Backbone as CSV, one residue per row, in Angstrom:
resi,resn,N_x,N_y,N_z,CA_x,CA_y,CA_z,C_x,C_y,C_z
1,UNK,-11.928,3.815,52.610,-12.158,3.010,51.380,-13.599,2.205,51.634
2,UNK,-13.672,1.352,52.812,-14.737,0.589,53.063,-16.156,1.606,53.102
3,UNK,-15.993,2.760,53.651,-17.021,3.715,53.581,-17.588,4.168,52.135
4,UNK,-16.547,4.352,51.228,-16.820,4.444,49.855,-17.760,3.141,49.384
5,UNK,-17.251,2.089,49.585,-17.828,0.802,48.943,-19.119,0.668,49.730
6,UNK,-19.535,1.002,50.904,-20.723,0.723,51.345,-21.703,1.770,50.871
7,UNK,-21.228,2.962,50.550,-22.102,3.777,50.101,-22.252,3.458,48.561
8,UNK,-21.628,3.299,47.990,-21.742,2.842,46.429,-22.714,1.486,46.493
9,UNK,-22.242,0.452,47.226,-23.078,-0.694,47.130,-24.460,-0.383,47.643
10,UNK,-24.855,0.386,48.647,-26.142,0.742,49.116,-26.935,1.425,48.068
11,UNK,-26.322,2.310,47.202,-26.921,3.180,46.414,-27.247,2.457,45.212
12,UNK,-26.272,1.705,44.569,-26.416,0.732,43.441,-27.594,-0.311,43.666
13,UNK,-27.627,-0.768,45.010,-28.536,-1.988,45.236,-30.062,-1.127,45.412
14,UNK,-30.171,-0.138,46.066,-31.388,0.675,45.991,-31.882,1.035,44.663
15,UNK,-31.147,1.369,43.683,-31.225,1.924,42.426,-31.854,0.454,41.790
16,UNK,-31.273,-0.670,41.841,-31.644,-2.096,40.953,-32.940,-2.251,41.512
17,UNK,-33.099,-2.229,42.958,-34.376,-2.708,43.790,-35.571,-1.808,43.163
18,UNK,-35.365,-0.599,43.069,-36.372,0.342,42.609,-36.773,0.059,41.183
19,UNK,-35.546,0.079,40.254,-36.017,-0.255,38.771,-36.704,-1.477,38.512
20,UNK,-36.157,-2.501,39.363,-36.894,-3.845,39.151,-38.240,-3.613,39.663
21,UNK,-38.635,-3.254,40.775,-40.047,-2.842,41.499,-41.003,-2.004,40.350
22,UNK,-40.368,-0.998,39.858,-41.051,-0.269,38.934,-41.503,-1.133,37.750
23,UNK,-40.349,-2.011,37.106,-40.938,-2.801,36.145,-41.876,-3.953,36.324
24,UNK,-41.730,-4.455,37.615,-42.693,-5.494,38.017,-44.171,-4.588,38.032
25,UNK,-44.294,-3.563,38.666,-45.410,-3.011,38.441,-46.316,-2.618,37.201
26,UNK,-45.114,-2.359,36.086,-45.605,-1.981,34.763,-46.120,-3.417,34.426
27,UNK,-45.363,-4.396,34.558,-45.760,-5.707,34.220,-47.119,-6.160,34.591
28,UNK,-47.341,-6.070,35.774,-48.596,-6.331,36.522,-49.675,-5.548,35.733
29,UNK,-49.311,-4.243,35.709,-50.567,-3.441,35.020,-50.814,-3.975,33.423
30,UNK,-49.659,-4.310,32.680,-49.839,-4.870,31.376,-50.630,-6.308,31.525
31,UNK,-50.147,-7.078,32.503,-50.866,-8.255,32.563,-52.441,-7.980,32.819
32,UNK,-52.804,-7.024,33.843,-54.085,-7.036,34.165,-54.832,-6.390,32.781
33,UNK,-54.135,-5.526,31.923,-54.967,-5.126,30.781,-55.180,-6.284,29.725
34,UNK,-54.129,-7.020,29.515,-54.380,-8.010,28.738,-55.254,-9.277,29.191
35,UNK,-55.293,-9.647,30.323,-56.070,-10.699,31.037,-57.471,-10.070,31.482
36,UNK,-57.621,-8.789,31.627,-58.793,-8.325,32.367,-58.916,-8.292,33.674
37,UNK,-58.149,-9.005,34.330,-58.127,-9.127,35.840,-56.770,-9.626,36.515
38,UNK,-56.559,-9.608,37.620,-55.554,-10.189,38.197,-56.203,-11.036,39.622
39,UNK,-55.482,-11.832,39.908,-55.995,-12.648,41.066,-55.567,-11.726,42.351
40,UNK,-56.348,-12.010,43.362,-56.065,-11.372,44.648,-54.841,-11.254,45.162
41,UNK,-54.031,-12.321,44.796,-52.533,-12.416,45.364,-51.653,-11.226,44.415
42,UNK,-51.939,-11.269,43.179,-51.346,-10.393,42.252,-51.733,-8.761,42.757
43,UNK,-52.852,-8.479,43.169,-53.561,-7.373,43.453,-52.809,-6.983,44.971
44,UNK,-52.635,-7.734,45.600,-51.855,-7.539,46.929,-50.277,-7.106,46.883
45,UNK,-49.797,-7.519,45.547,-48.410,-7.282,45.229,-48.390,-5.791,44.665
46,UNK,-49.561,-5.801,43.965,-49.597,-4.098,43.374,-49.826,-3.127,44.595
47,UNK,-50.335,-3.706,45.798,-50.460,-2.630,46.828,-49.393,-2.471,47.532
48,UNK,-48.605,-3.599,47.968,-47.384,-3.758,48.696,-46.159,-3.161,48.139
49,UNK,-45.975,-3.624,46.790,-44.593,-3.258,46.316,-44.496,-1.754,46.084
50,UNK,-45.276,-0.907,45.839,-45.107,0.593,45.937,-44.800,1.209,47.401
51,UNK,-45.241,0.438,48.280,-44.841,0.900,49.691,-43.122,0.560,49.882
52,UNK,-43.003,-0.502,49.581,-41.342,-1.105,49.623,-40.659,-0.208,48.727
53,UNK,-41.174,0.249,47.631,-40.389,1.384,46.501,-40.326,2.611,47.213
54,UNK,-41.404,3.141,47.982,-41.281,4.394,48.681,-40.547,4.324,49.864
55,UNK,-40.384,3.308,50.484,-39.467,3.178,51.589,-38.051,3.318,50.888
56,UNK,-37.692,2.574,50.143,-36.090,2.429,49.721,-35.748,3.908,49.113
57,UNK,-37.045,4.539,48.436,-36.700,5.826,47.864,-36.410,6.880,49.175
58,UNK,-37.134,6.758,50.163,-36.952,7.657,51.109,-35.549,7.429,52.048
59,UNK,-34.983,6.117,51.965,-33.964,5.821,52.410,-32.825,6.520,51.621
60,UNK,-32.992,6.210,50.260,-31.998,7.094,49.157,-31.924,8.499,49.499
61,UNK,-33.109,9.172,49.700,-32.901,10.646,49.835,-32.267,10.802,51.133
62,UNK,-32.160,10.134,52.149,-31.629,10.321,53.370,-30.189,10.048,52.903
63,UNK,-29.618,9.319,52.525,-28.453,8.920,52.068,-27.755,10.044,51.285
64,UNK,-28.897,10.689,50.320,-28.140,11.742,49.531,-28.073,12.874,50.387
65,UNK,-28.828,13.190,51.382,-28.694,14.368,52.238,-27.636,14.099,53.089
66,UNK,-27.035,13.016,53.224,-25.925,12.803,54.139,-26.465,12.478,55.561
67,UNK,-27.566,12.199,55.882,-27.961,11.896,57.362,-27.866,10.386,57.461
68,UNK,-27.260,9.640,56.772,-27.056,8.061,57.188,-25.608,7.773,57.261
69,UNK,-25.340,7.558,58.653,-24.092,7.094,58.891,-23.396,5.920,58.169
70,UNK,-22.372,5.636,58.435,-21.561,4.549,57.640,-22.240,3.329,58.111
71,UNK,-22.320,3.226,59.563,-22.676,1.829,60.088,-24.201,1.522,59.510
72,UNK,-24.991,2.492,59.609,-26.344,2.184,59.117,-26.183,1.585,57.448
73,UNK,-25.412,2.346,56.829,-25.238,2.055,55.384,-24.616,0.591,55.398
74,UNK,-23.637,-0.006,56.262,-23.157,-1.064,56.176,-24.432,-2.119,56.592
75,UNK,-25.000,-1.734,57.446,-26.108,-2.749,58.093,-27.302,-2.812,56.742
76,UNK,-27.620,-1.714,56.167,-28.720,-1.697,55.044,-28.275,-2.462,53.886
77,UNK,-26.828,-2.648,53.480,-26.448,-3.228,52.395,-26.998,-4.807,52.174
78,UNK,-26.517,-5.442,53.257,-27.321,-6.990,53.105,-28.635,-6.941,52.996
79,UNK,-29.423,-6.179,54.023,-30.715,-6.279,53.851,-31.377,-6.213,52.565
80,UNK,-30.784,-5.041,51.723,-31.281,-4.646,50.428,-30.821,-5.693,49.460
81,UNK,-29.361,-6.054,49.630,-29.256,-7.333,48.540,-29.964,-8.590,48.903
82,UNK,-30.411,-9.031,50.054,-31.238,-10.071,50.269,-32.631,-9.856,49.934
83,UNK,-33.080,-8.786,50.183,-34.387,-8.251,49.403,-34.546,-8.610,48.074
84,UNK,-33.503,-8.013,47.386,-33.412,-8.417,45.866,-33.285,-9.665,45.335
85,UNK,-32.484,-10.481,46.232,-32.364,-11.877,45.772,-33.581,-12.586,46.008
86,UNK,-34.168,-12.434,47.399,-35.621,-13.136,47.570,-36.801,-12.706,46.795
87,UNK,-37.230,-11.365,46.863,-38.069,-10.843,46.207,-38.243,-10.778,44.676
88,UNK,-37.137,-10.130,44.291,-37.094,-9.927,42.893,-36.858,-11.233,42.091
89,UNK,-36.137,-12.405,42.649,-35.993,-13.522,41.961,-37.031,-14.359,41.724
90,UNK,-37.923,-14.398,42.714,-39.206,-15.102,42.955,-40.302,-14.240,42.075
91,UNK,-40.544,-13.085,42.202,-41.201,-12.180,41.461,-41.104,-12.472,39.802
92,UNK,-39.617,-12.381,39.505,-39.280,-12.183,38.299,-39.754,-13.718,37.286
93,UNK,-39.413,-14.844,38.294,-39.821,-16.322,37.809,-41.464,-16.497,37.654
94,UNK,-42.199,-15.759,38.647,-43.712,-16.025,38.265,-44.238,-15.093,37.425
95,UNK,-43.601,-13.960,37.371,-44.229,-13.076,36.114,-43.760,-13.599,34.853
96,UNK,-42.554,-13.971,34.679,-42.063,-14.757,33.385,-42.845,-15.870,32.856
97,UNK,-43.105,-16.771,33.962,-43.786,-18.073,33.736,-45.316,-17.661,33.286
98,UNK,-45.786,-16.782,34.071,-47.213,-16.293,34.029,-47.581,-15.658,32.560
99,UNK,-46.705,-14.722,32.319,-46.950,-13.723,31.234,-46.596,-14.813,29.954
100,UNK,-45.520,-15.284,29.864,-44.988,-16.049,28.896,-45.896,-16.829,28.145
101,UNK,-46.806,-17.684,29.094,-48.038,-18.614,28.931,-49.184,-18.120,28.496
102,UNK,-49.210,-16.719,28.903,-50.422,-16.182,28.523,-50.585,-15.276,27.345
103,UNK,-49.149,-15.130,26.611,-49.238,-14.225,25.431,-49.861,-14.650,24.208
104,UNK,-50.335,-15.978,24.189,-50.910,-16.599,22.922,-52.086,-15.539,22.546
105,UNK,-52.396,-15.865,21.308,-53.597,-15.280,20.572,-55.032,-15.908,20.842
106,UNK,-55.065,-16.838,21.576,-56.259,-17.566,21.786,-57.230,-16.731,22.461
107,UNK,-58.617,-17.140,22.119,-59.525,-16.254,22.779,-59.746,-16.403,24.193
108,UNK,-59.342,-17.654,24.684,-59.084,-17.845,26.117,-58.160,-17.414,26.932
109,UNK,-57.282,-16.463,26.283,-56.066,-15.892,26.963,-56.351,-15.412,28.162
110,UNK,-57.335,-14.525,28.638,-57.671,-14.101,29.842,-57.923,-15.137,30.881
111,UNK,-58.609,-16.109,30.408,-58.858,-17.457,31.326,-57.744,-18.020,31.771
112,UNK,-56.983,-18.391,30.630,-55.690,-19.113,30.888,-54.649,-18.067,31.786
113,UNK,-54.552,-16.779,31.650,-53.766,-16.181,32.509,-54.296,-16.063,33.959
114,UNK,-55.702,-16.004,33.931,-56.072,-16.377,35.436,-55.675,-17.438,36.050
115,UNK,-56.016,-18.431,35.377,-55.627,-19.947,36.092,-53.997,-19.968,36.234
116,UNK,-53.199,-19.529,35.290,-51.912,-19.636,35.546,-51.685,-19.027,36.844
117,UNK,-51.914,-17.676,37.168,-51.701,-16.657,37.993,-52.194,-17.404,39.318
118,UNK,-53.470,-17.936,39.109,-53.886,-18.579,40.496,-53.148,-19.910,40.899
119,UNK,-52.543,-20.453,40.054,-51.567,-21.612,40.647,-50.498,-21.114,41.258
120,UNK,-50.029,-19.841,41.007,-48.950,-19.105,41.652,-49.157,-18.680,42.882
121,UNK,-50.417,-18.348,43.522,-50.813,-18.174,44.887,-49.890,-18.650,46.055
122,UNK,-49.704,-19.711,46.174,-48.760,-20.055,47.258,-47.240,-19.387,47.345
123,UNK,-46.547,-19.235,46.094,-45.511,-18.611,45.810,-45.708,-16.902,46.196
124,UNK,-46.791,-16.594,45.494,-47.082,-15.128,45.689,-47.265,-14.621,47.279
125,UNK,-47.805,-15.623,47.931,-48.174,-15.369,49.220,-46.841,-15.362,50.128
126,UNK,-45.940,-16.076,49.653,-44.673,-16.154,50.373,-43.836,-14.865,50.074
127,UNK,-44.055,-14.393,48.663,-43.402,-13.111,48.422,-44.081,-12.104,49.171
128,UNK,-45.201,-12.030,49.297,-45.783,-10.835,49.875,-45.339,-10.783,51.538
129,UNK,-45.167,-12.061,52.020,-44.713,-11.920,53.550,-43.298,-11.297,53.417
130,UNK,-42.590,-11.862,52.347,-41.106,-11.170,52.397,-41.124,-9.650,52.034
131,UNK,-41.831,-9.264,51.341,-42.323,-7.819,51.092,-42.492,-7.011,52.304
132,UNK,-43.374,-7.542,53.062,-44.135,-6.776,54.393,-42.818,-6.889,55.318
133,UNK,-41.947,-8.097,55.266,-40.870,-8.107,56.304,-39.889,-7.122,56.062
134,UNK,-39.569,-6.961,54.504,-38.401,-5.799,54.080,-38.956,-4.441,54.274
135,UNK,-40.477,-4.417,54.270,-40.872,-3.054,54.382,-40.614,-2.471,55.846
136,UNK,-41.172,-3.545,56.863,-40.734,-3.458,58.230,-39.218,-3.202,58.640
137,UNK,-38.530,-3.941,57.986,-37.045,-3.847,58.269,-36.489,-2.214,58.054
138,UNK,-36.901,-2.263,56.533,-36.370,-0.875,55.968,-36.938,0.426,56.675
139,UNK,-38.180,0.275,57.008,-38.709,1.357,57.891,-38.124,1.574,59.045
140,UNK,-37.883,0.478,59.780,-36.970,0.740,61.099,-35.707,1.462,60.737
141,UNK,-34.967,1.255,59.657,-33.977,1.886,59.530,-34.167,3.102,59.031
142,UNK,-34.912,3.437,58.443,-35.518,4.645,57.931,-35.674,5.617,59.073
143,UNK,-36.584,4.899,60.039,-36.977,5.875,61.430,-35.516,6.120,61.927
144,UNK,-34.763,5.299,62.035,-33.580,5.313,62.871,-32.588,6.579,62.323
145,UNK,-32.646,6.610,61.080,-31.829,7.793,60.395,-32.788,9.210,60.570
146,UNK,-33.890,9.029,60.511,-34.643,10.363,60.290,-35.118,10.821,61.597
147,UNK,-34.789,10.241,62.658,-35.342,10.535,64.179,-34.877,11.913,64.525
148,UNK,-35.764,12.642,64.999,-35.315,13.945,65.312,-35.293,13.977,66.883
149,UNK,-35.123,12.746,67.578,-34.890,12.843,69.124,-33.676,13.207,69.070
150,UNK,-33.315,14.079,70.170,-32.125,14.582,70.469,-31.622,14.085,71.770
151,UNK,-30.331,13.683,72.202,-30.480,13.119,73.634,-30.372,14.612,74.680
152,UNK,-31.026,14.416,75.514,-31.200,15.423,76.541,-29.685,15.837,77.228
153,UNK,-29.489,17.232,77.502,-28.291,17.485,77.796,-28.374,17.566,79.657
154,UNK,-27.489,17.110,80.138,-27.286,17.376,81.695,-28.103,15.941,82.158
155,UNK,-28.182,15.833,83.436,-28.706,14.443,83.856,-30.263,14.977,84.577
156,UNK,-31.016,13.954,84.662,-32.014,14.275,85.496,-32.017,14.072,86.809
157,UNK,-32.441,14.604,87.822,-32.452,14.256,89.193,-33.643,13.600,89.594
């Protein structure tokens, strides 16, 4: 029973994280097209977030292929959940705050959006560090499950 819950939990969490990441990328592209530019920090998120999404996608493929053991699934679940809580919540708040304030119809909309996003640089830097941390952690798990190294048979003299 615990195995089934671990599998369902990991799969559901990966799907939620992937969906949100895709939504964030869409919103960043929309934000960029409406304001004409993005700050360096937002640009960094646009570069790092696809790598996080790719990593969780590869883990999902490994789970679907049956090459991820129950212990790894149990270990992955809290990592993915915390990633969702930290990264998703912070990105959501920044995007909501920035885009809702920059959706007016004034001629200075692009300038306002840039100023608002620049004010979020500290938070964005914190998010970027978290994204990088989760990429590293999840890559470690993916490497562990996809390793083709086999233990040697017999003893070495």
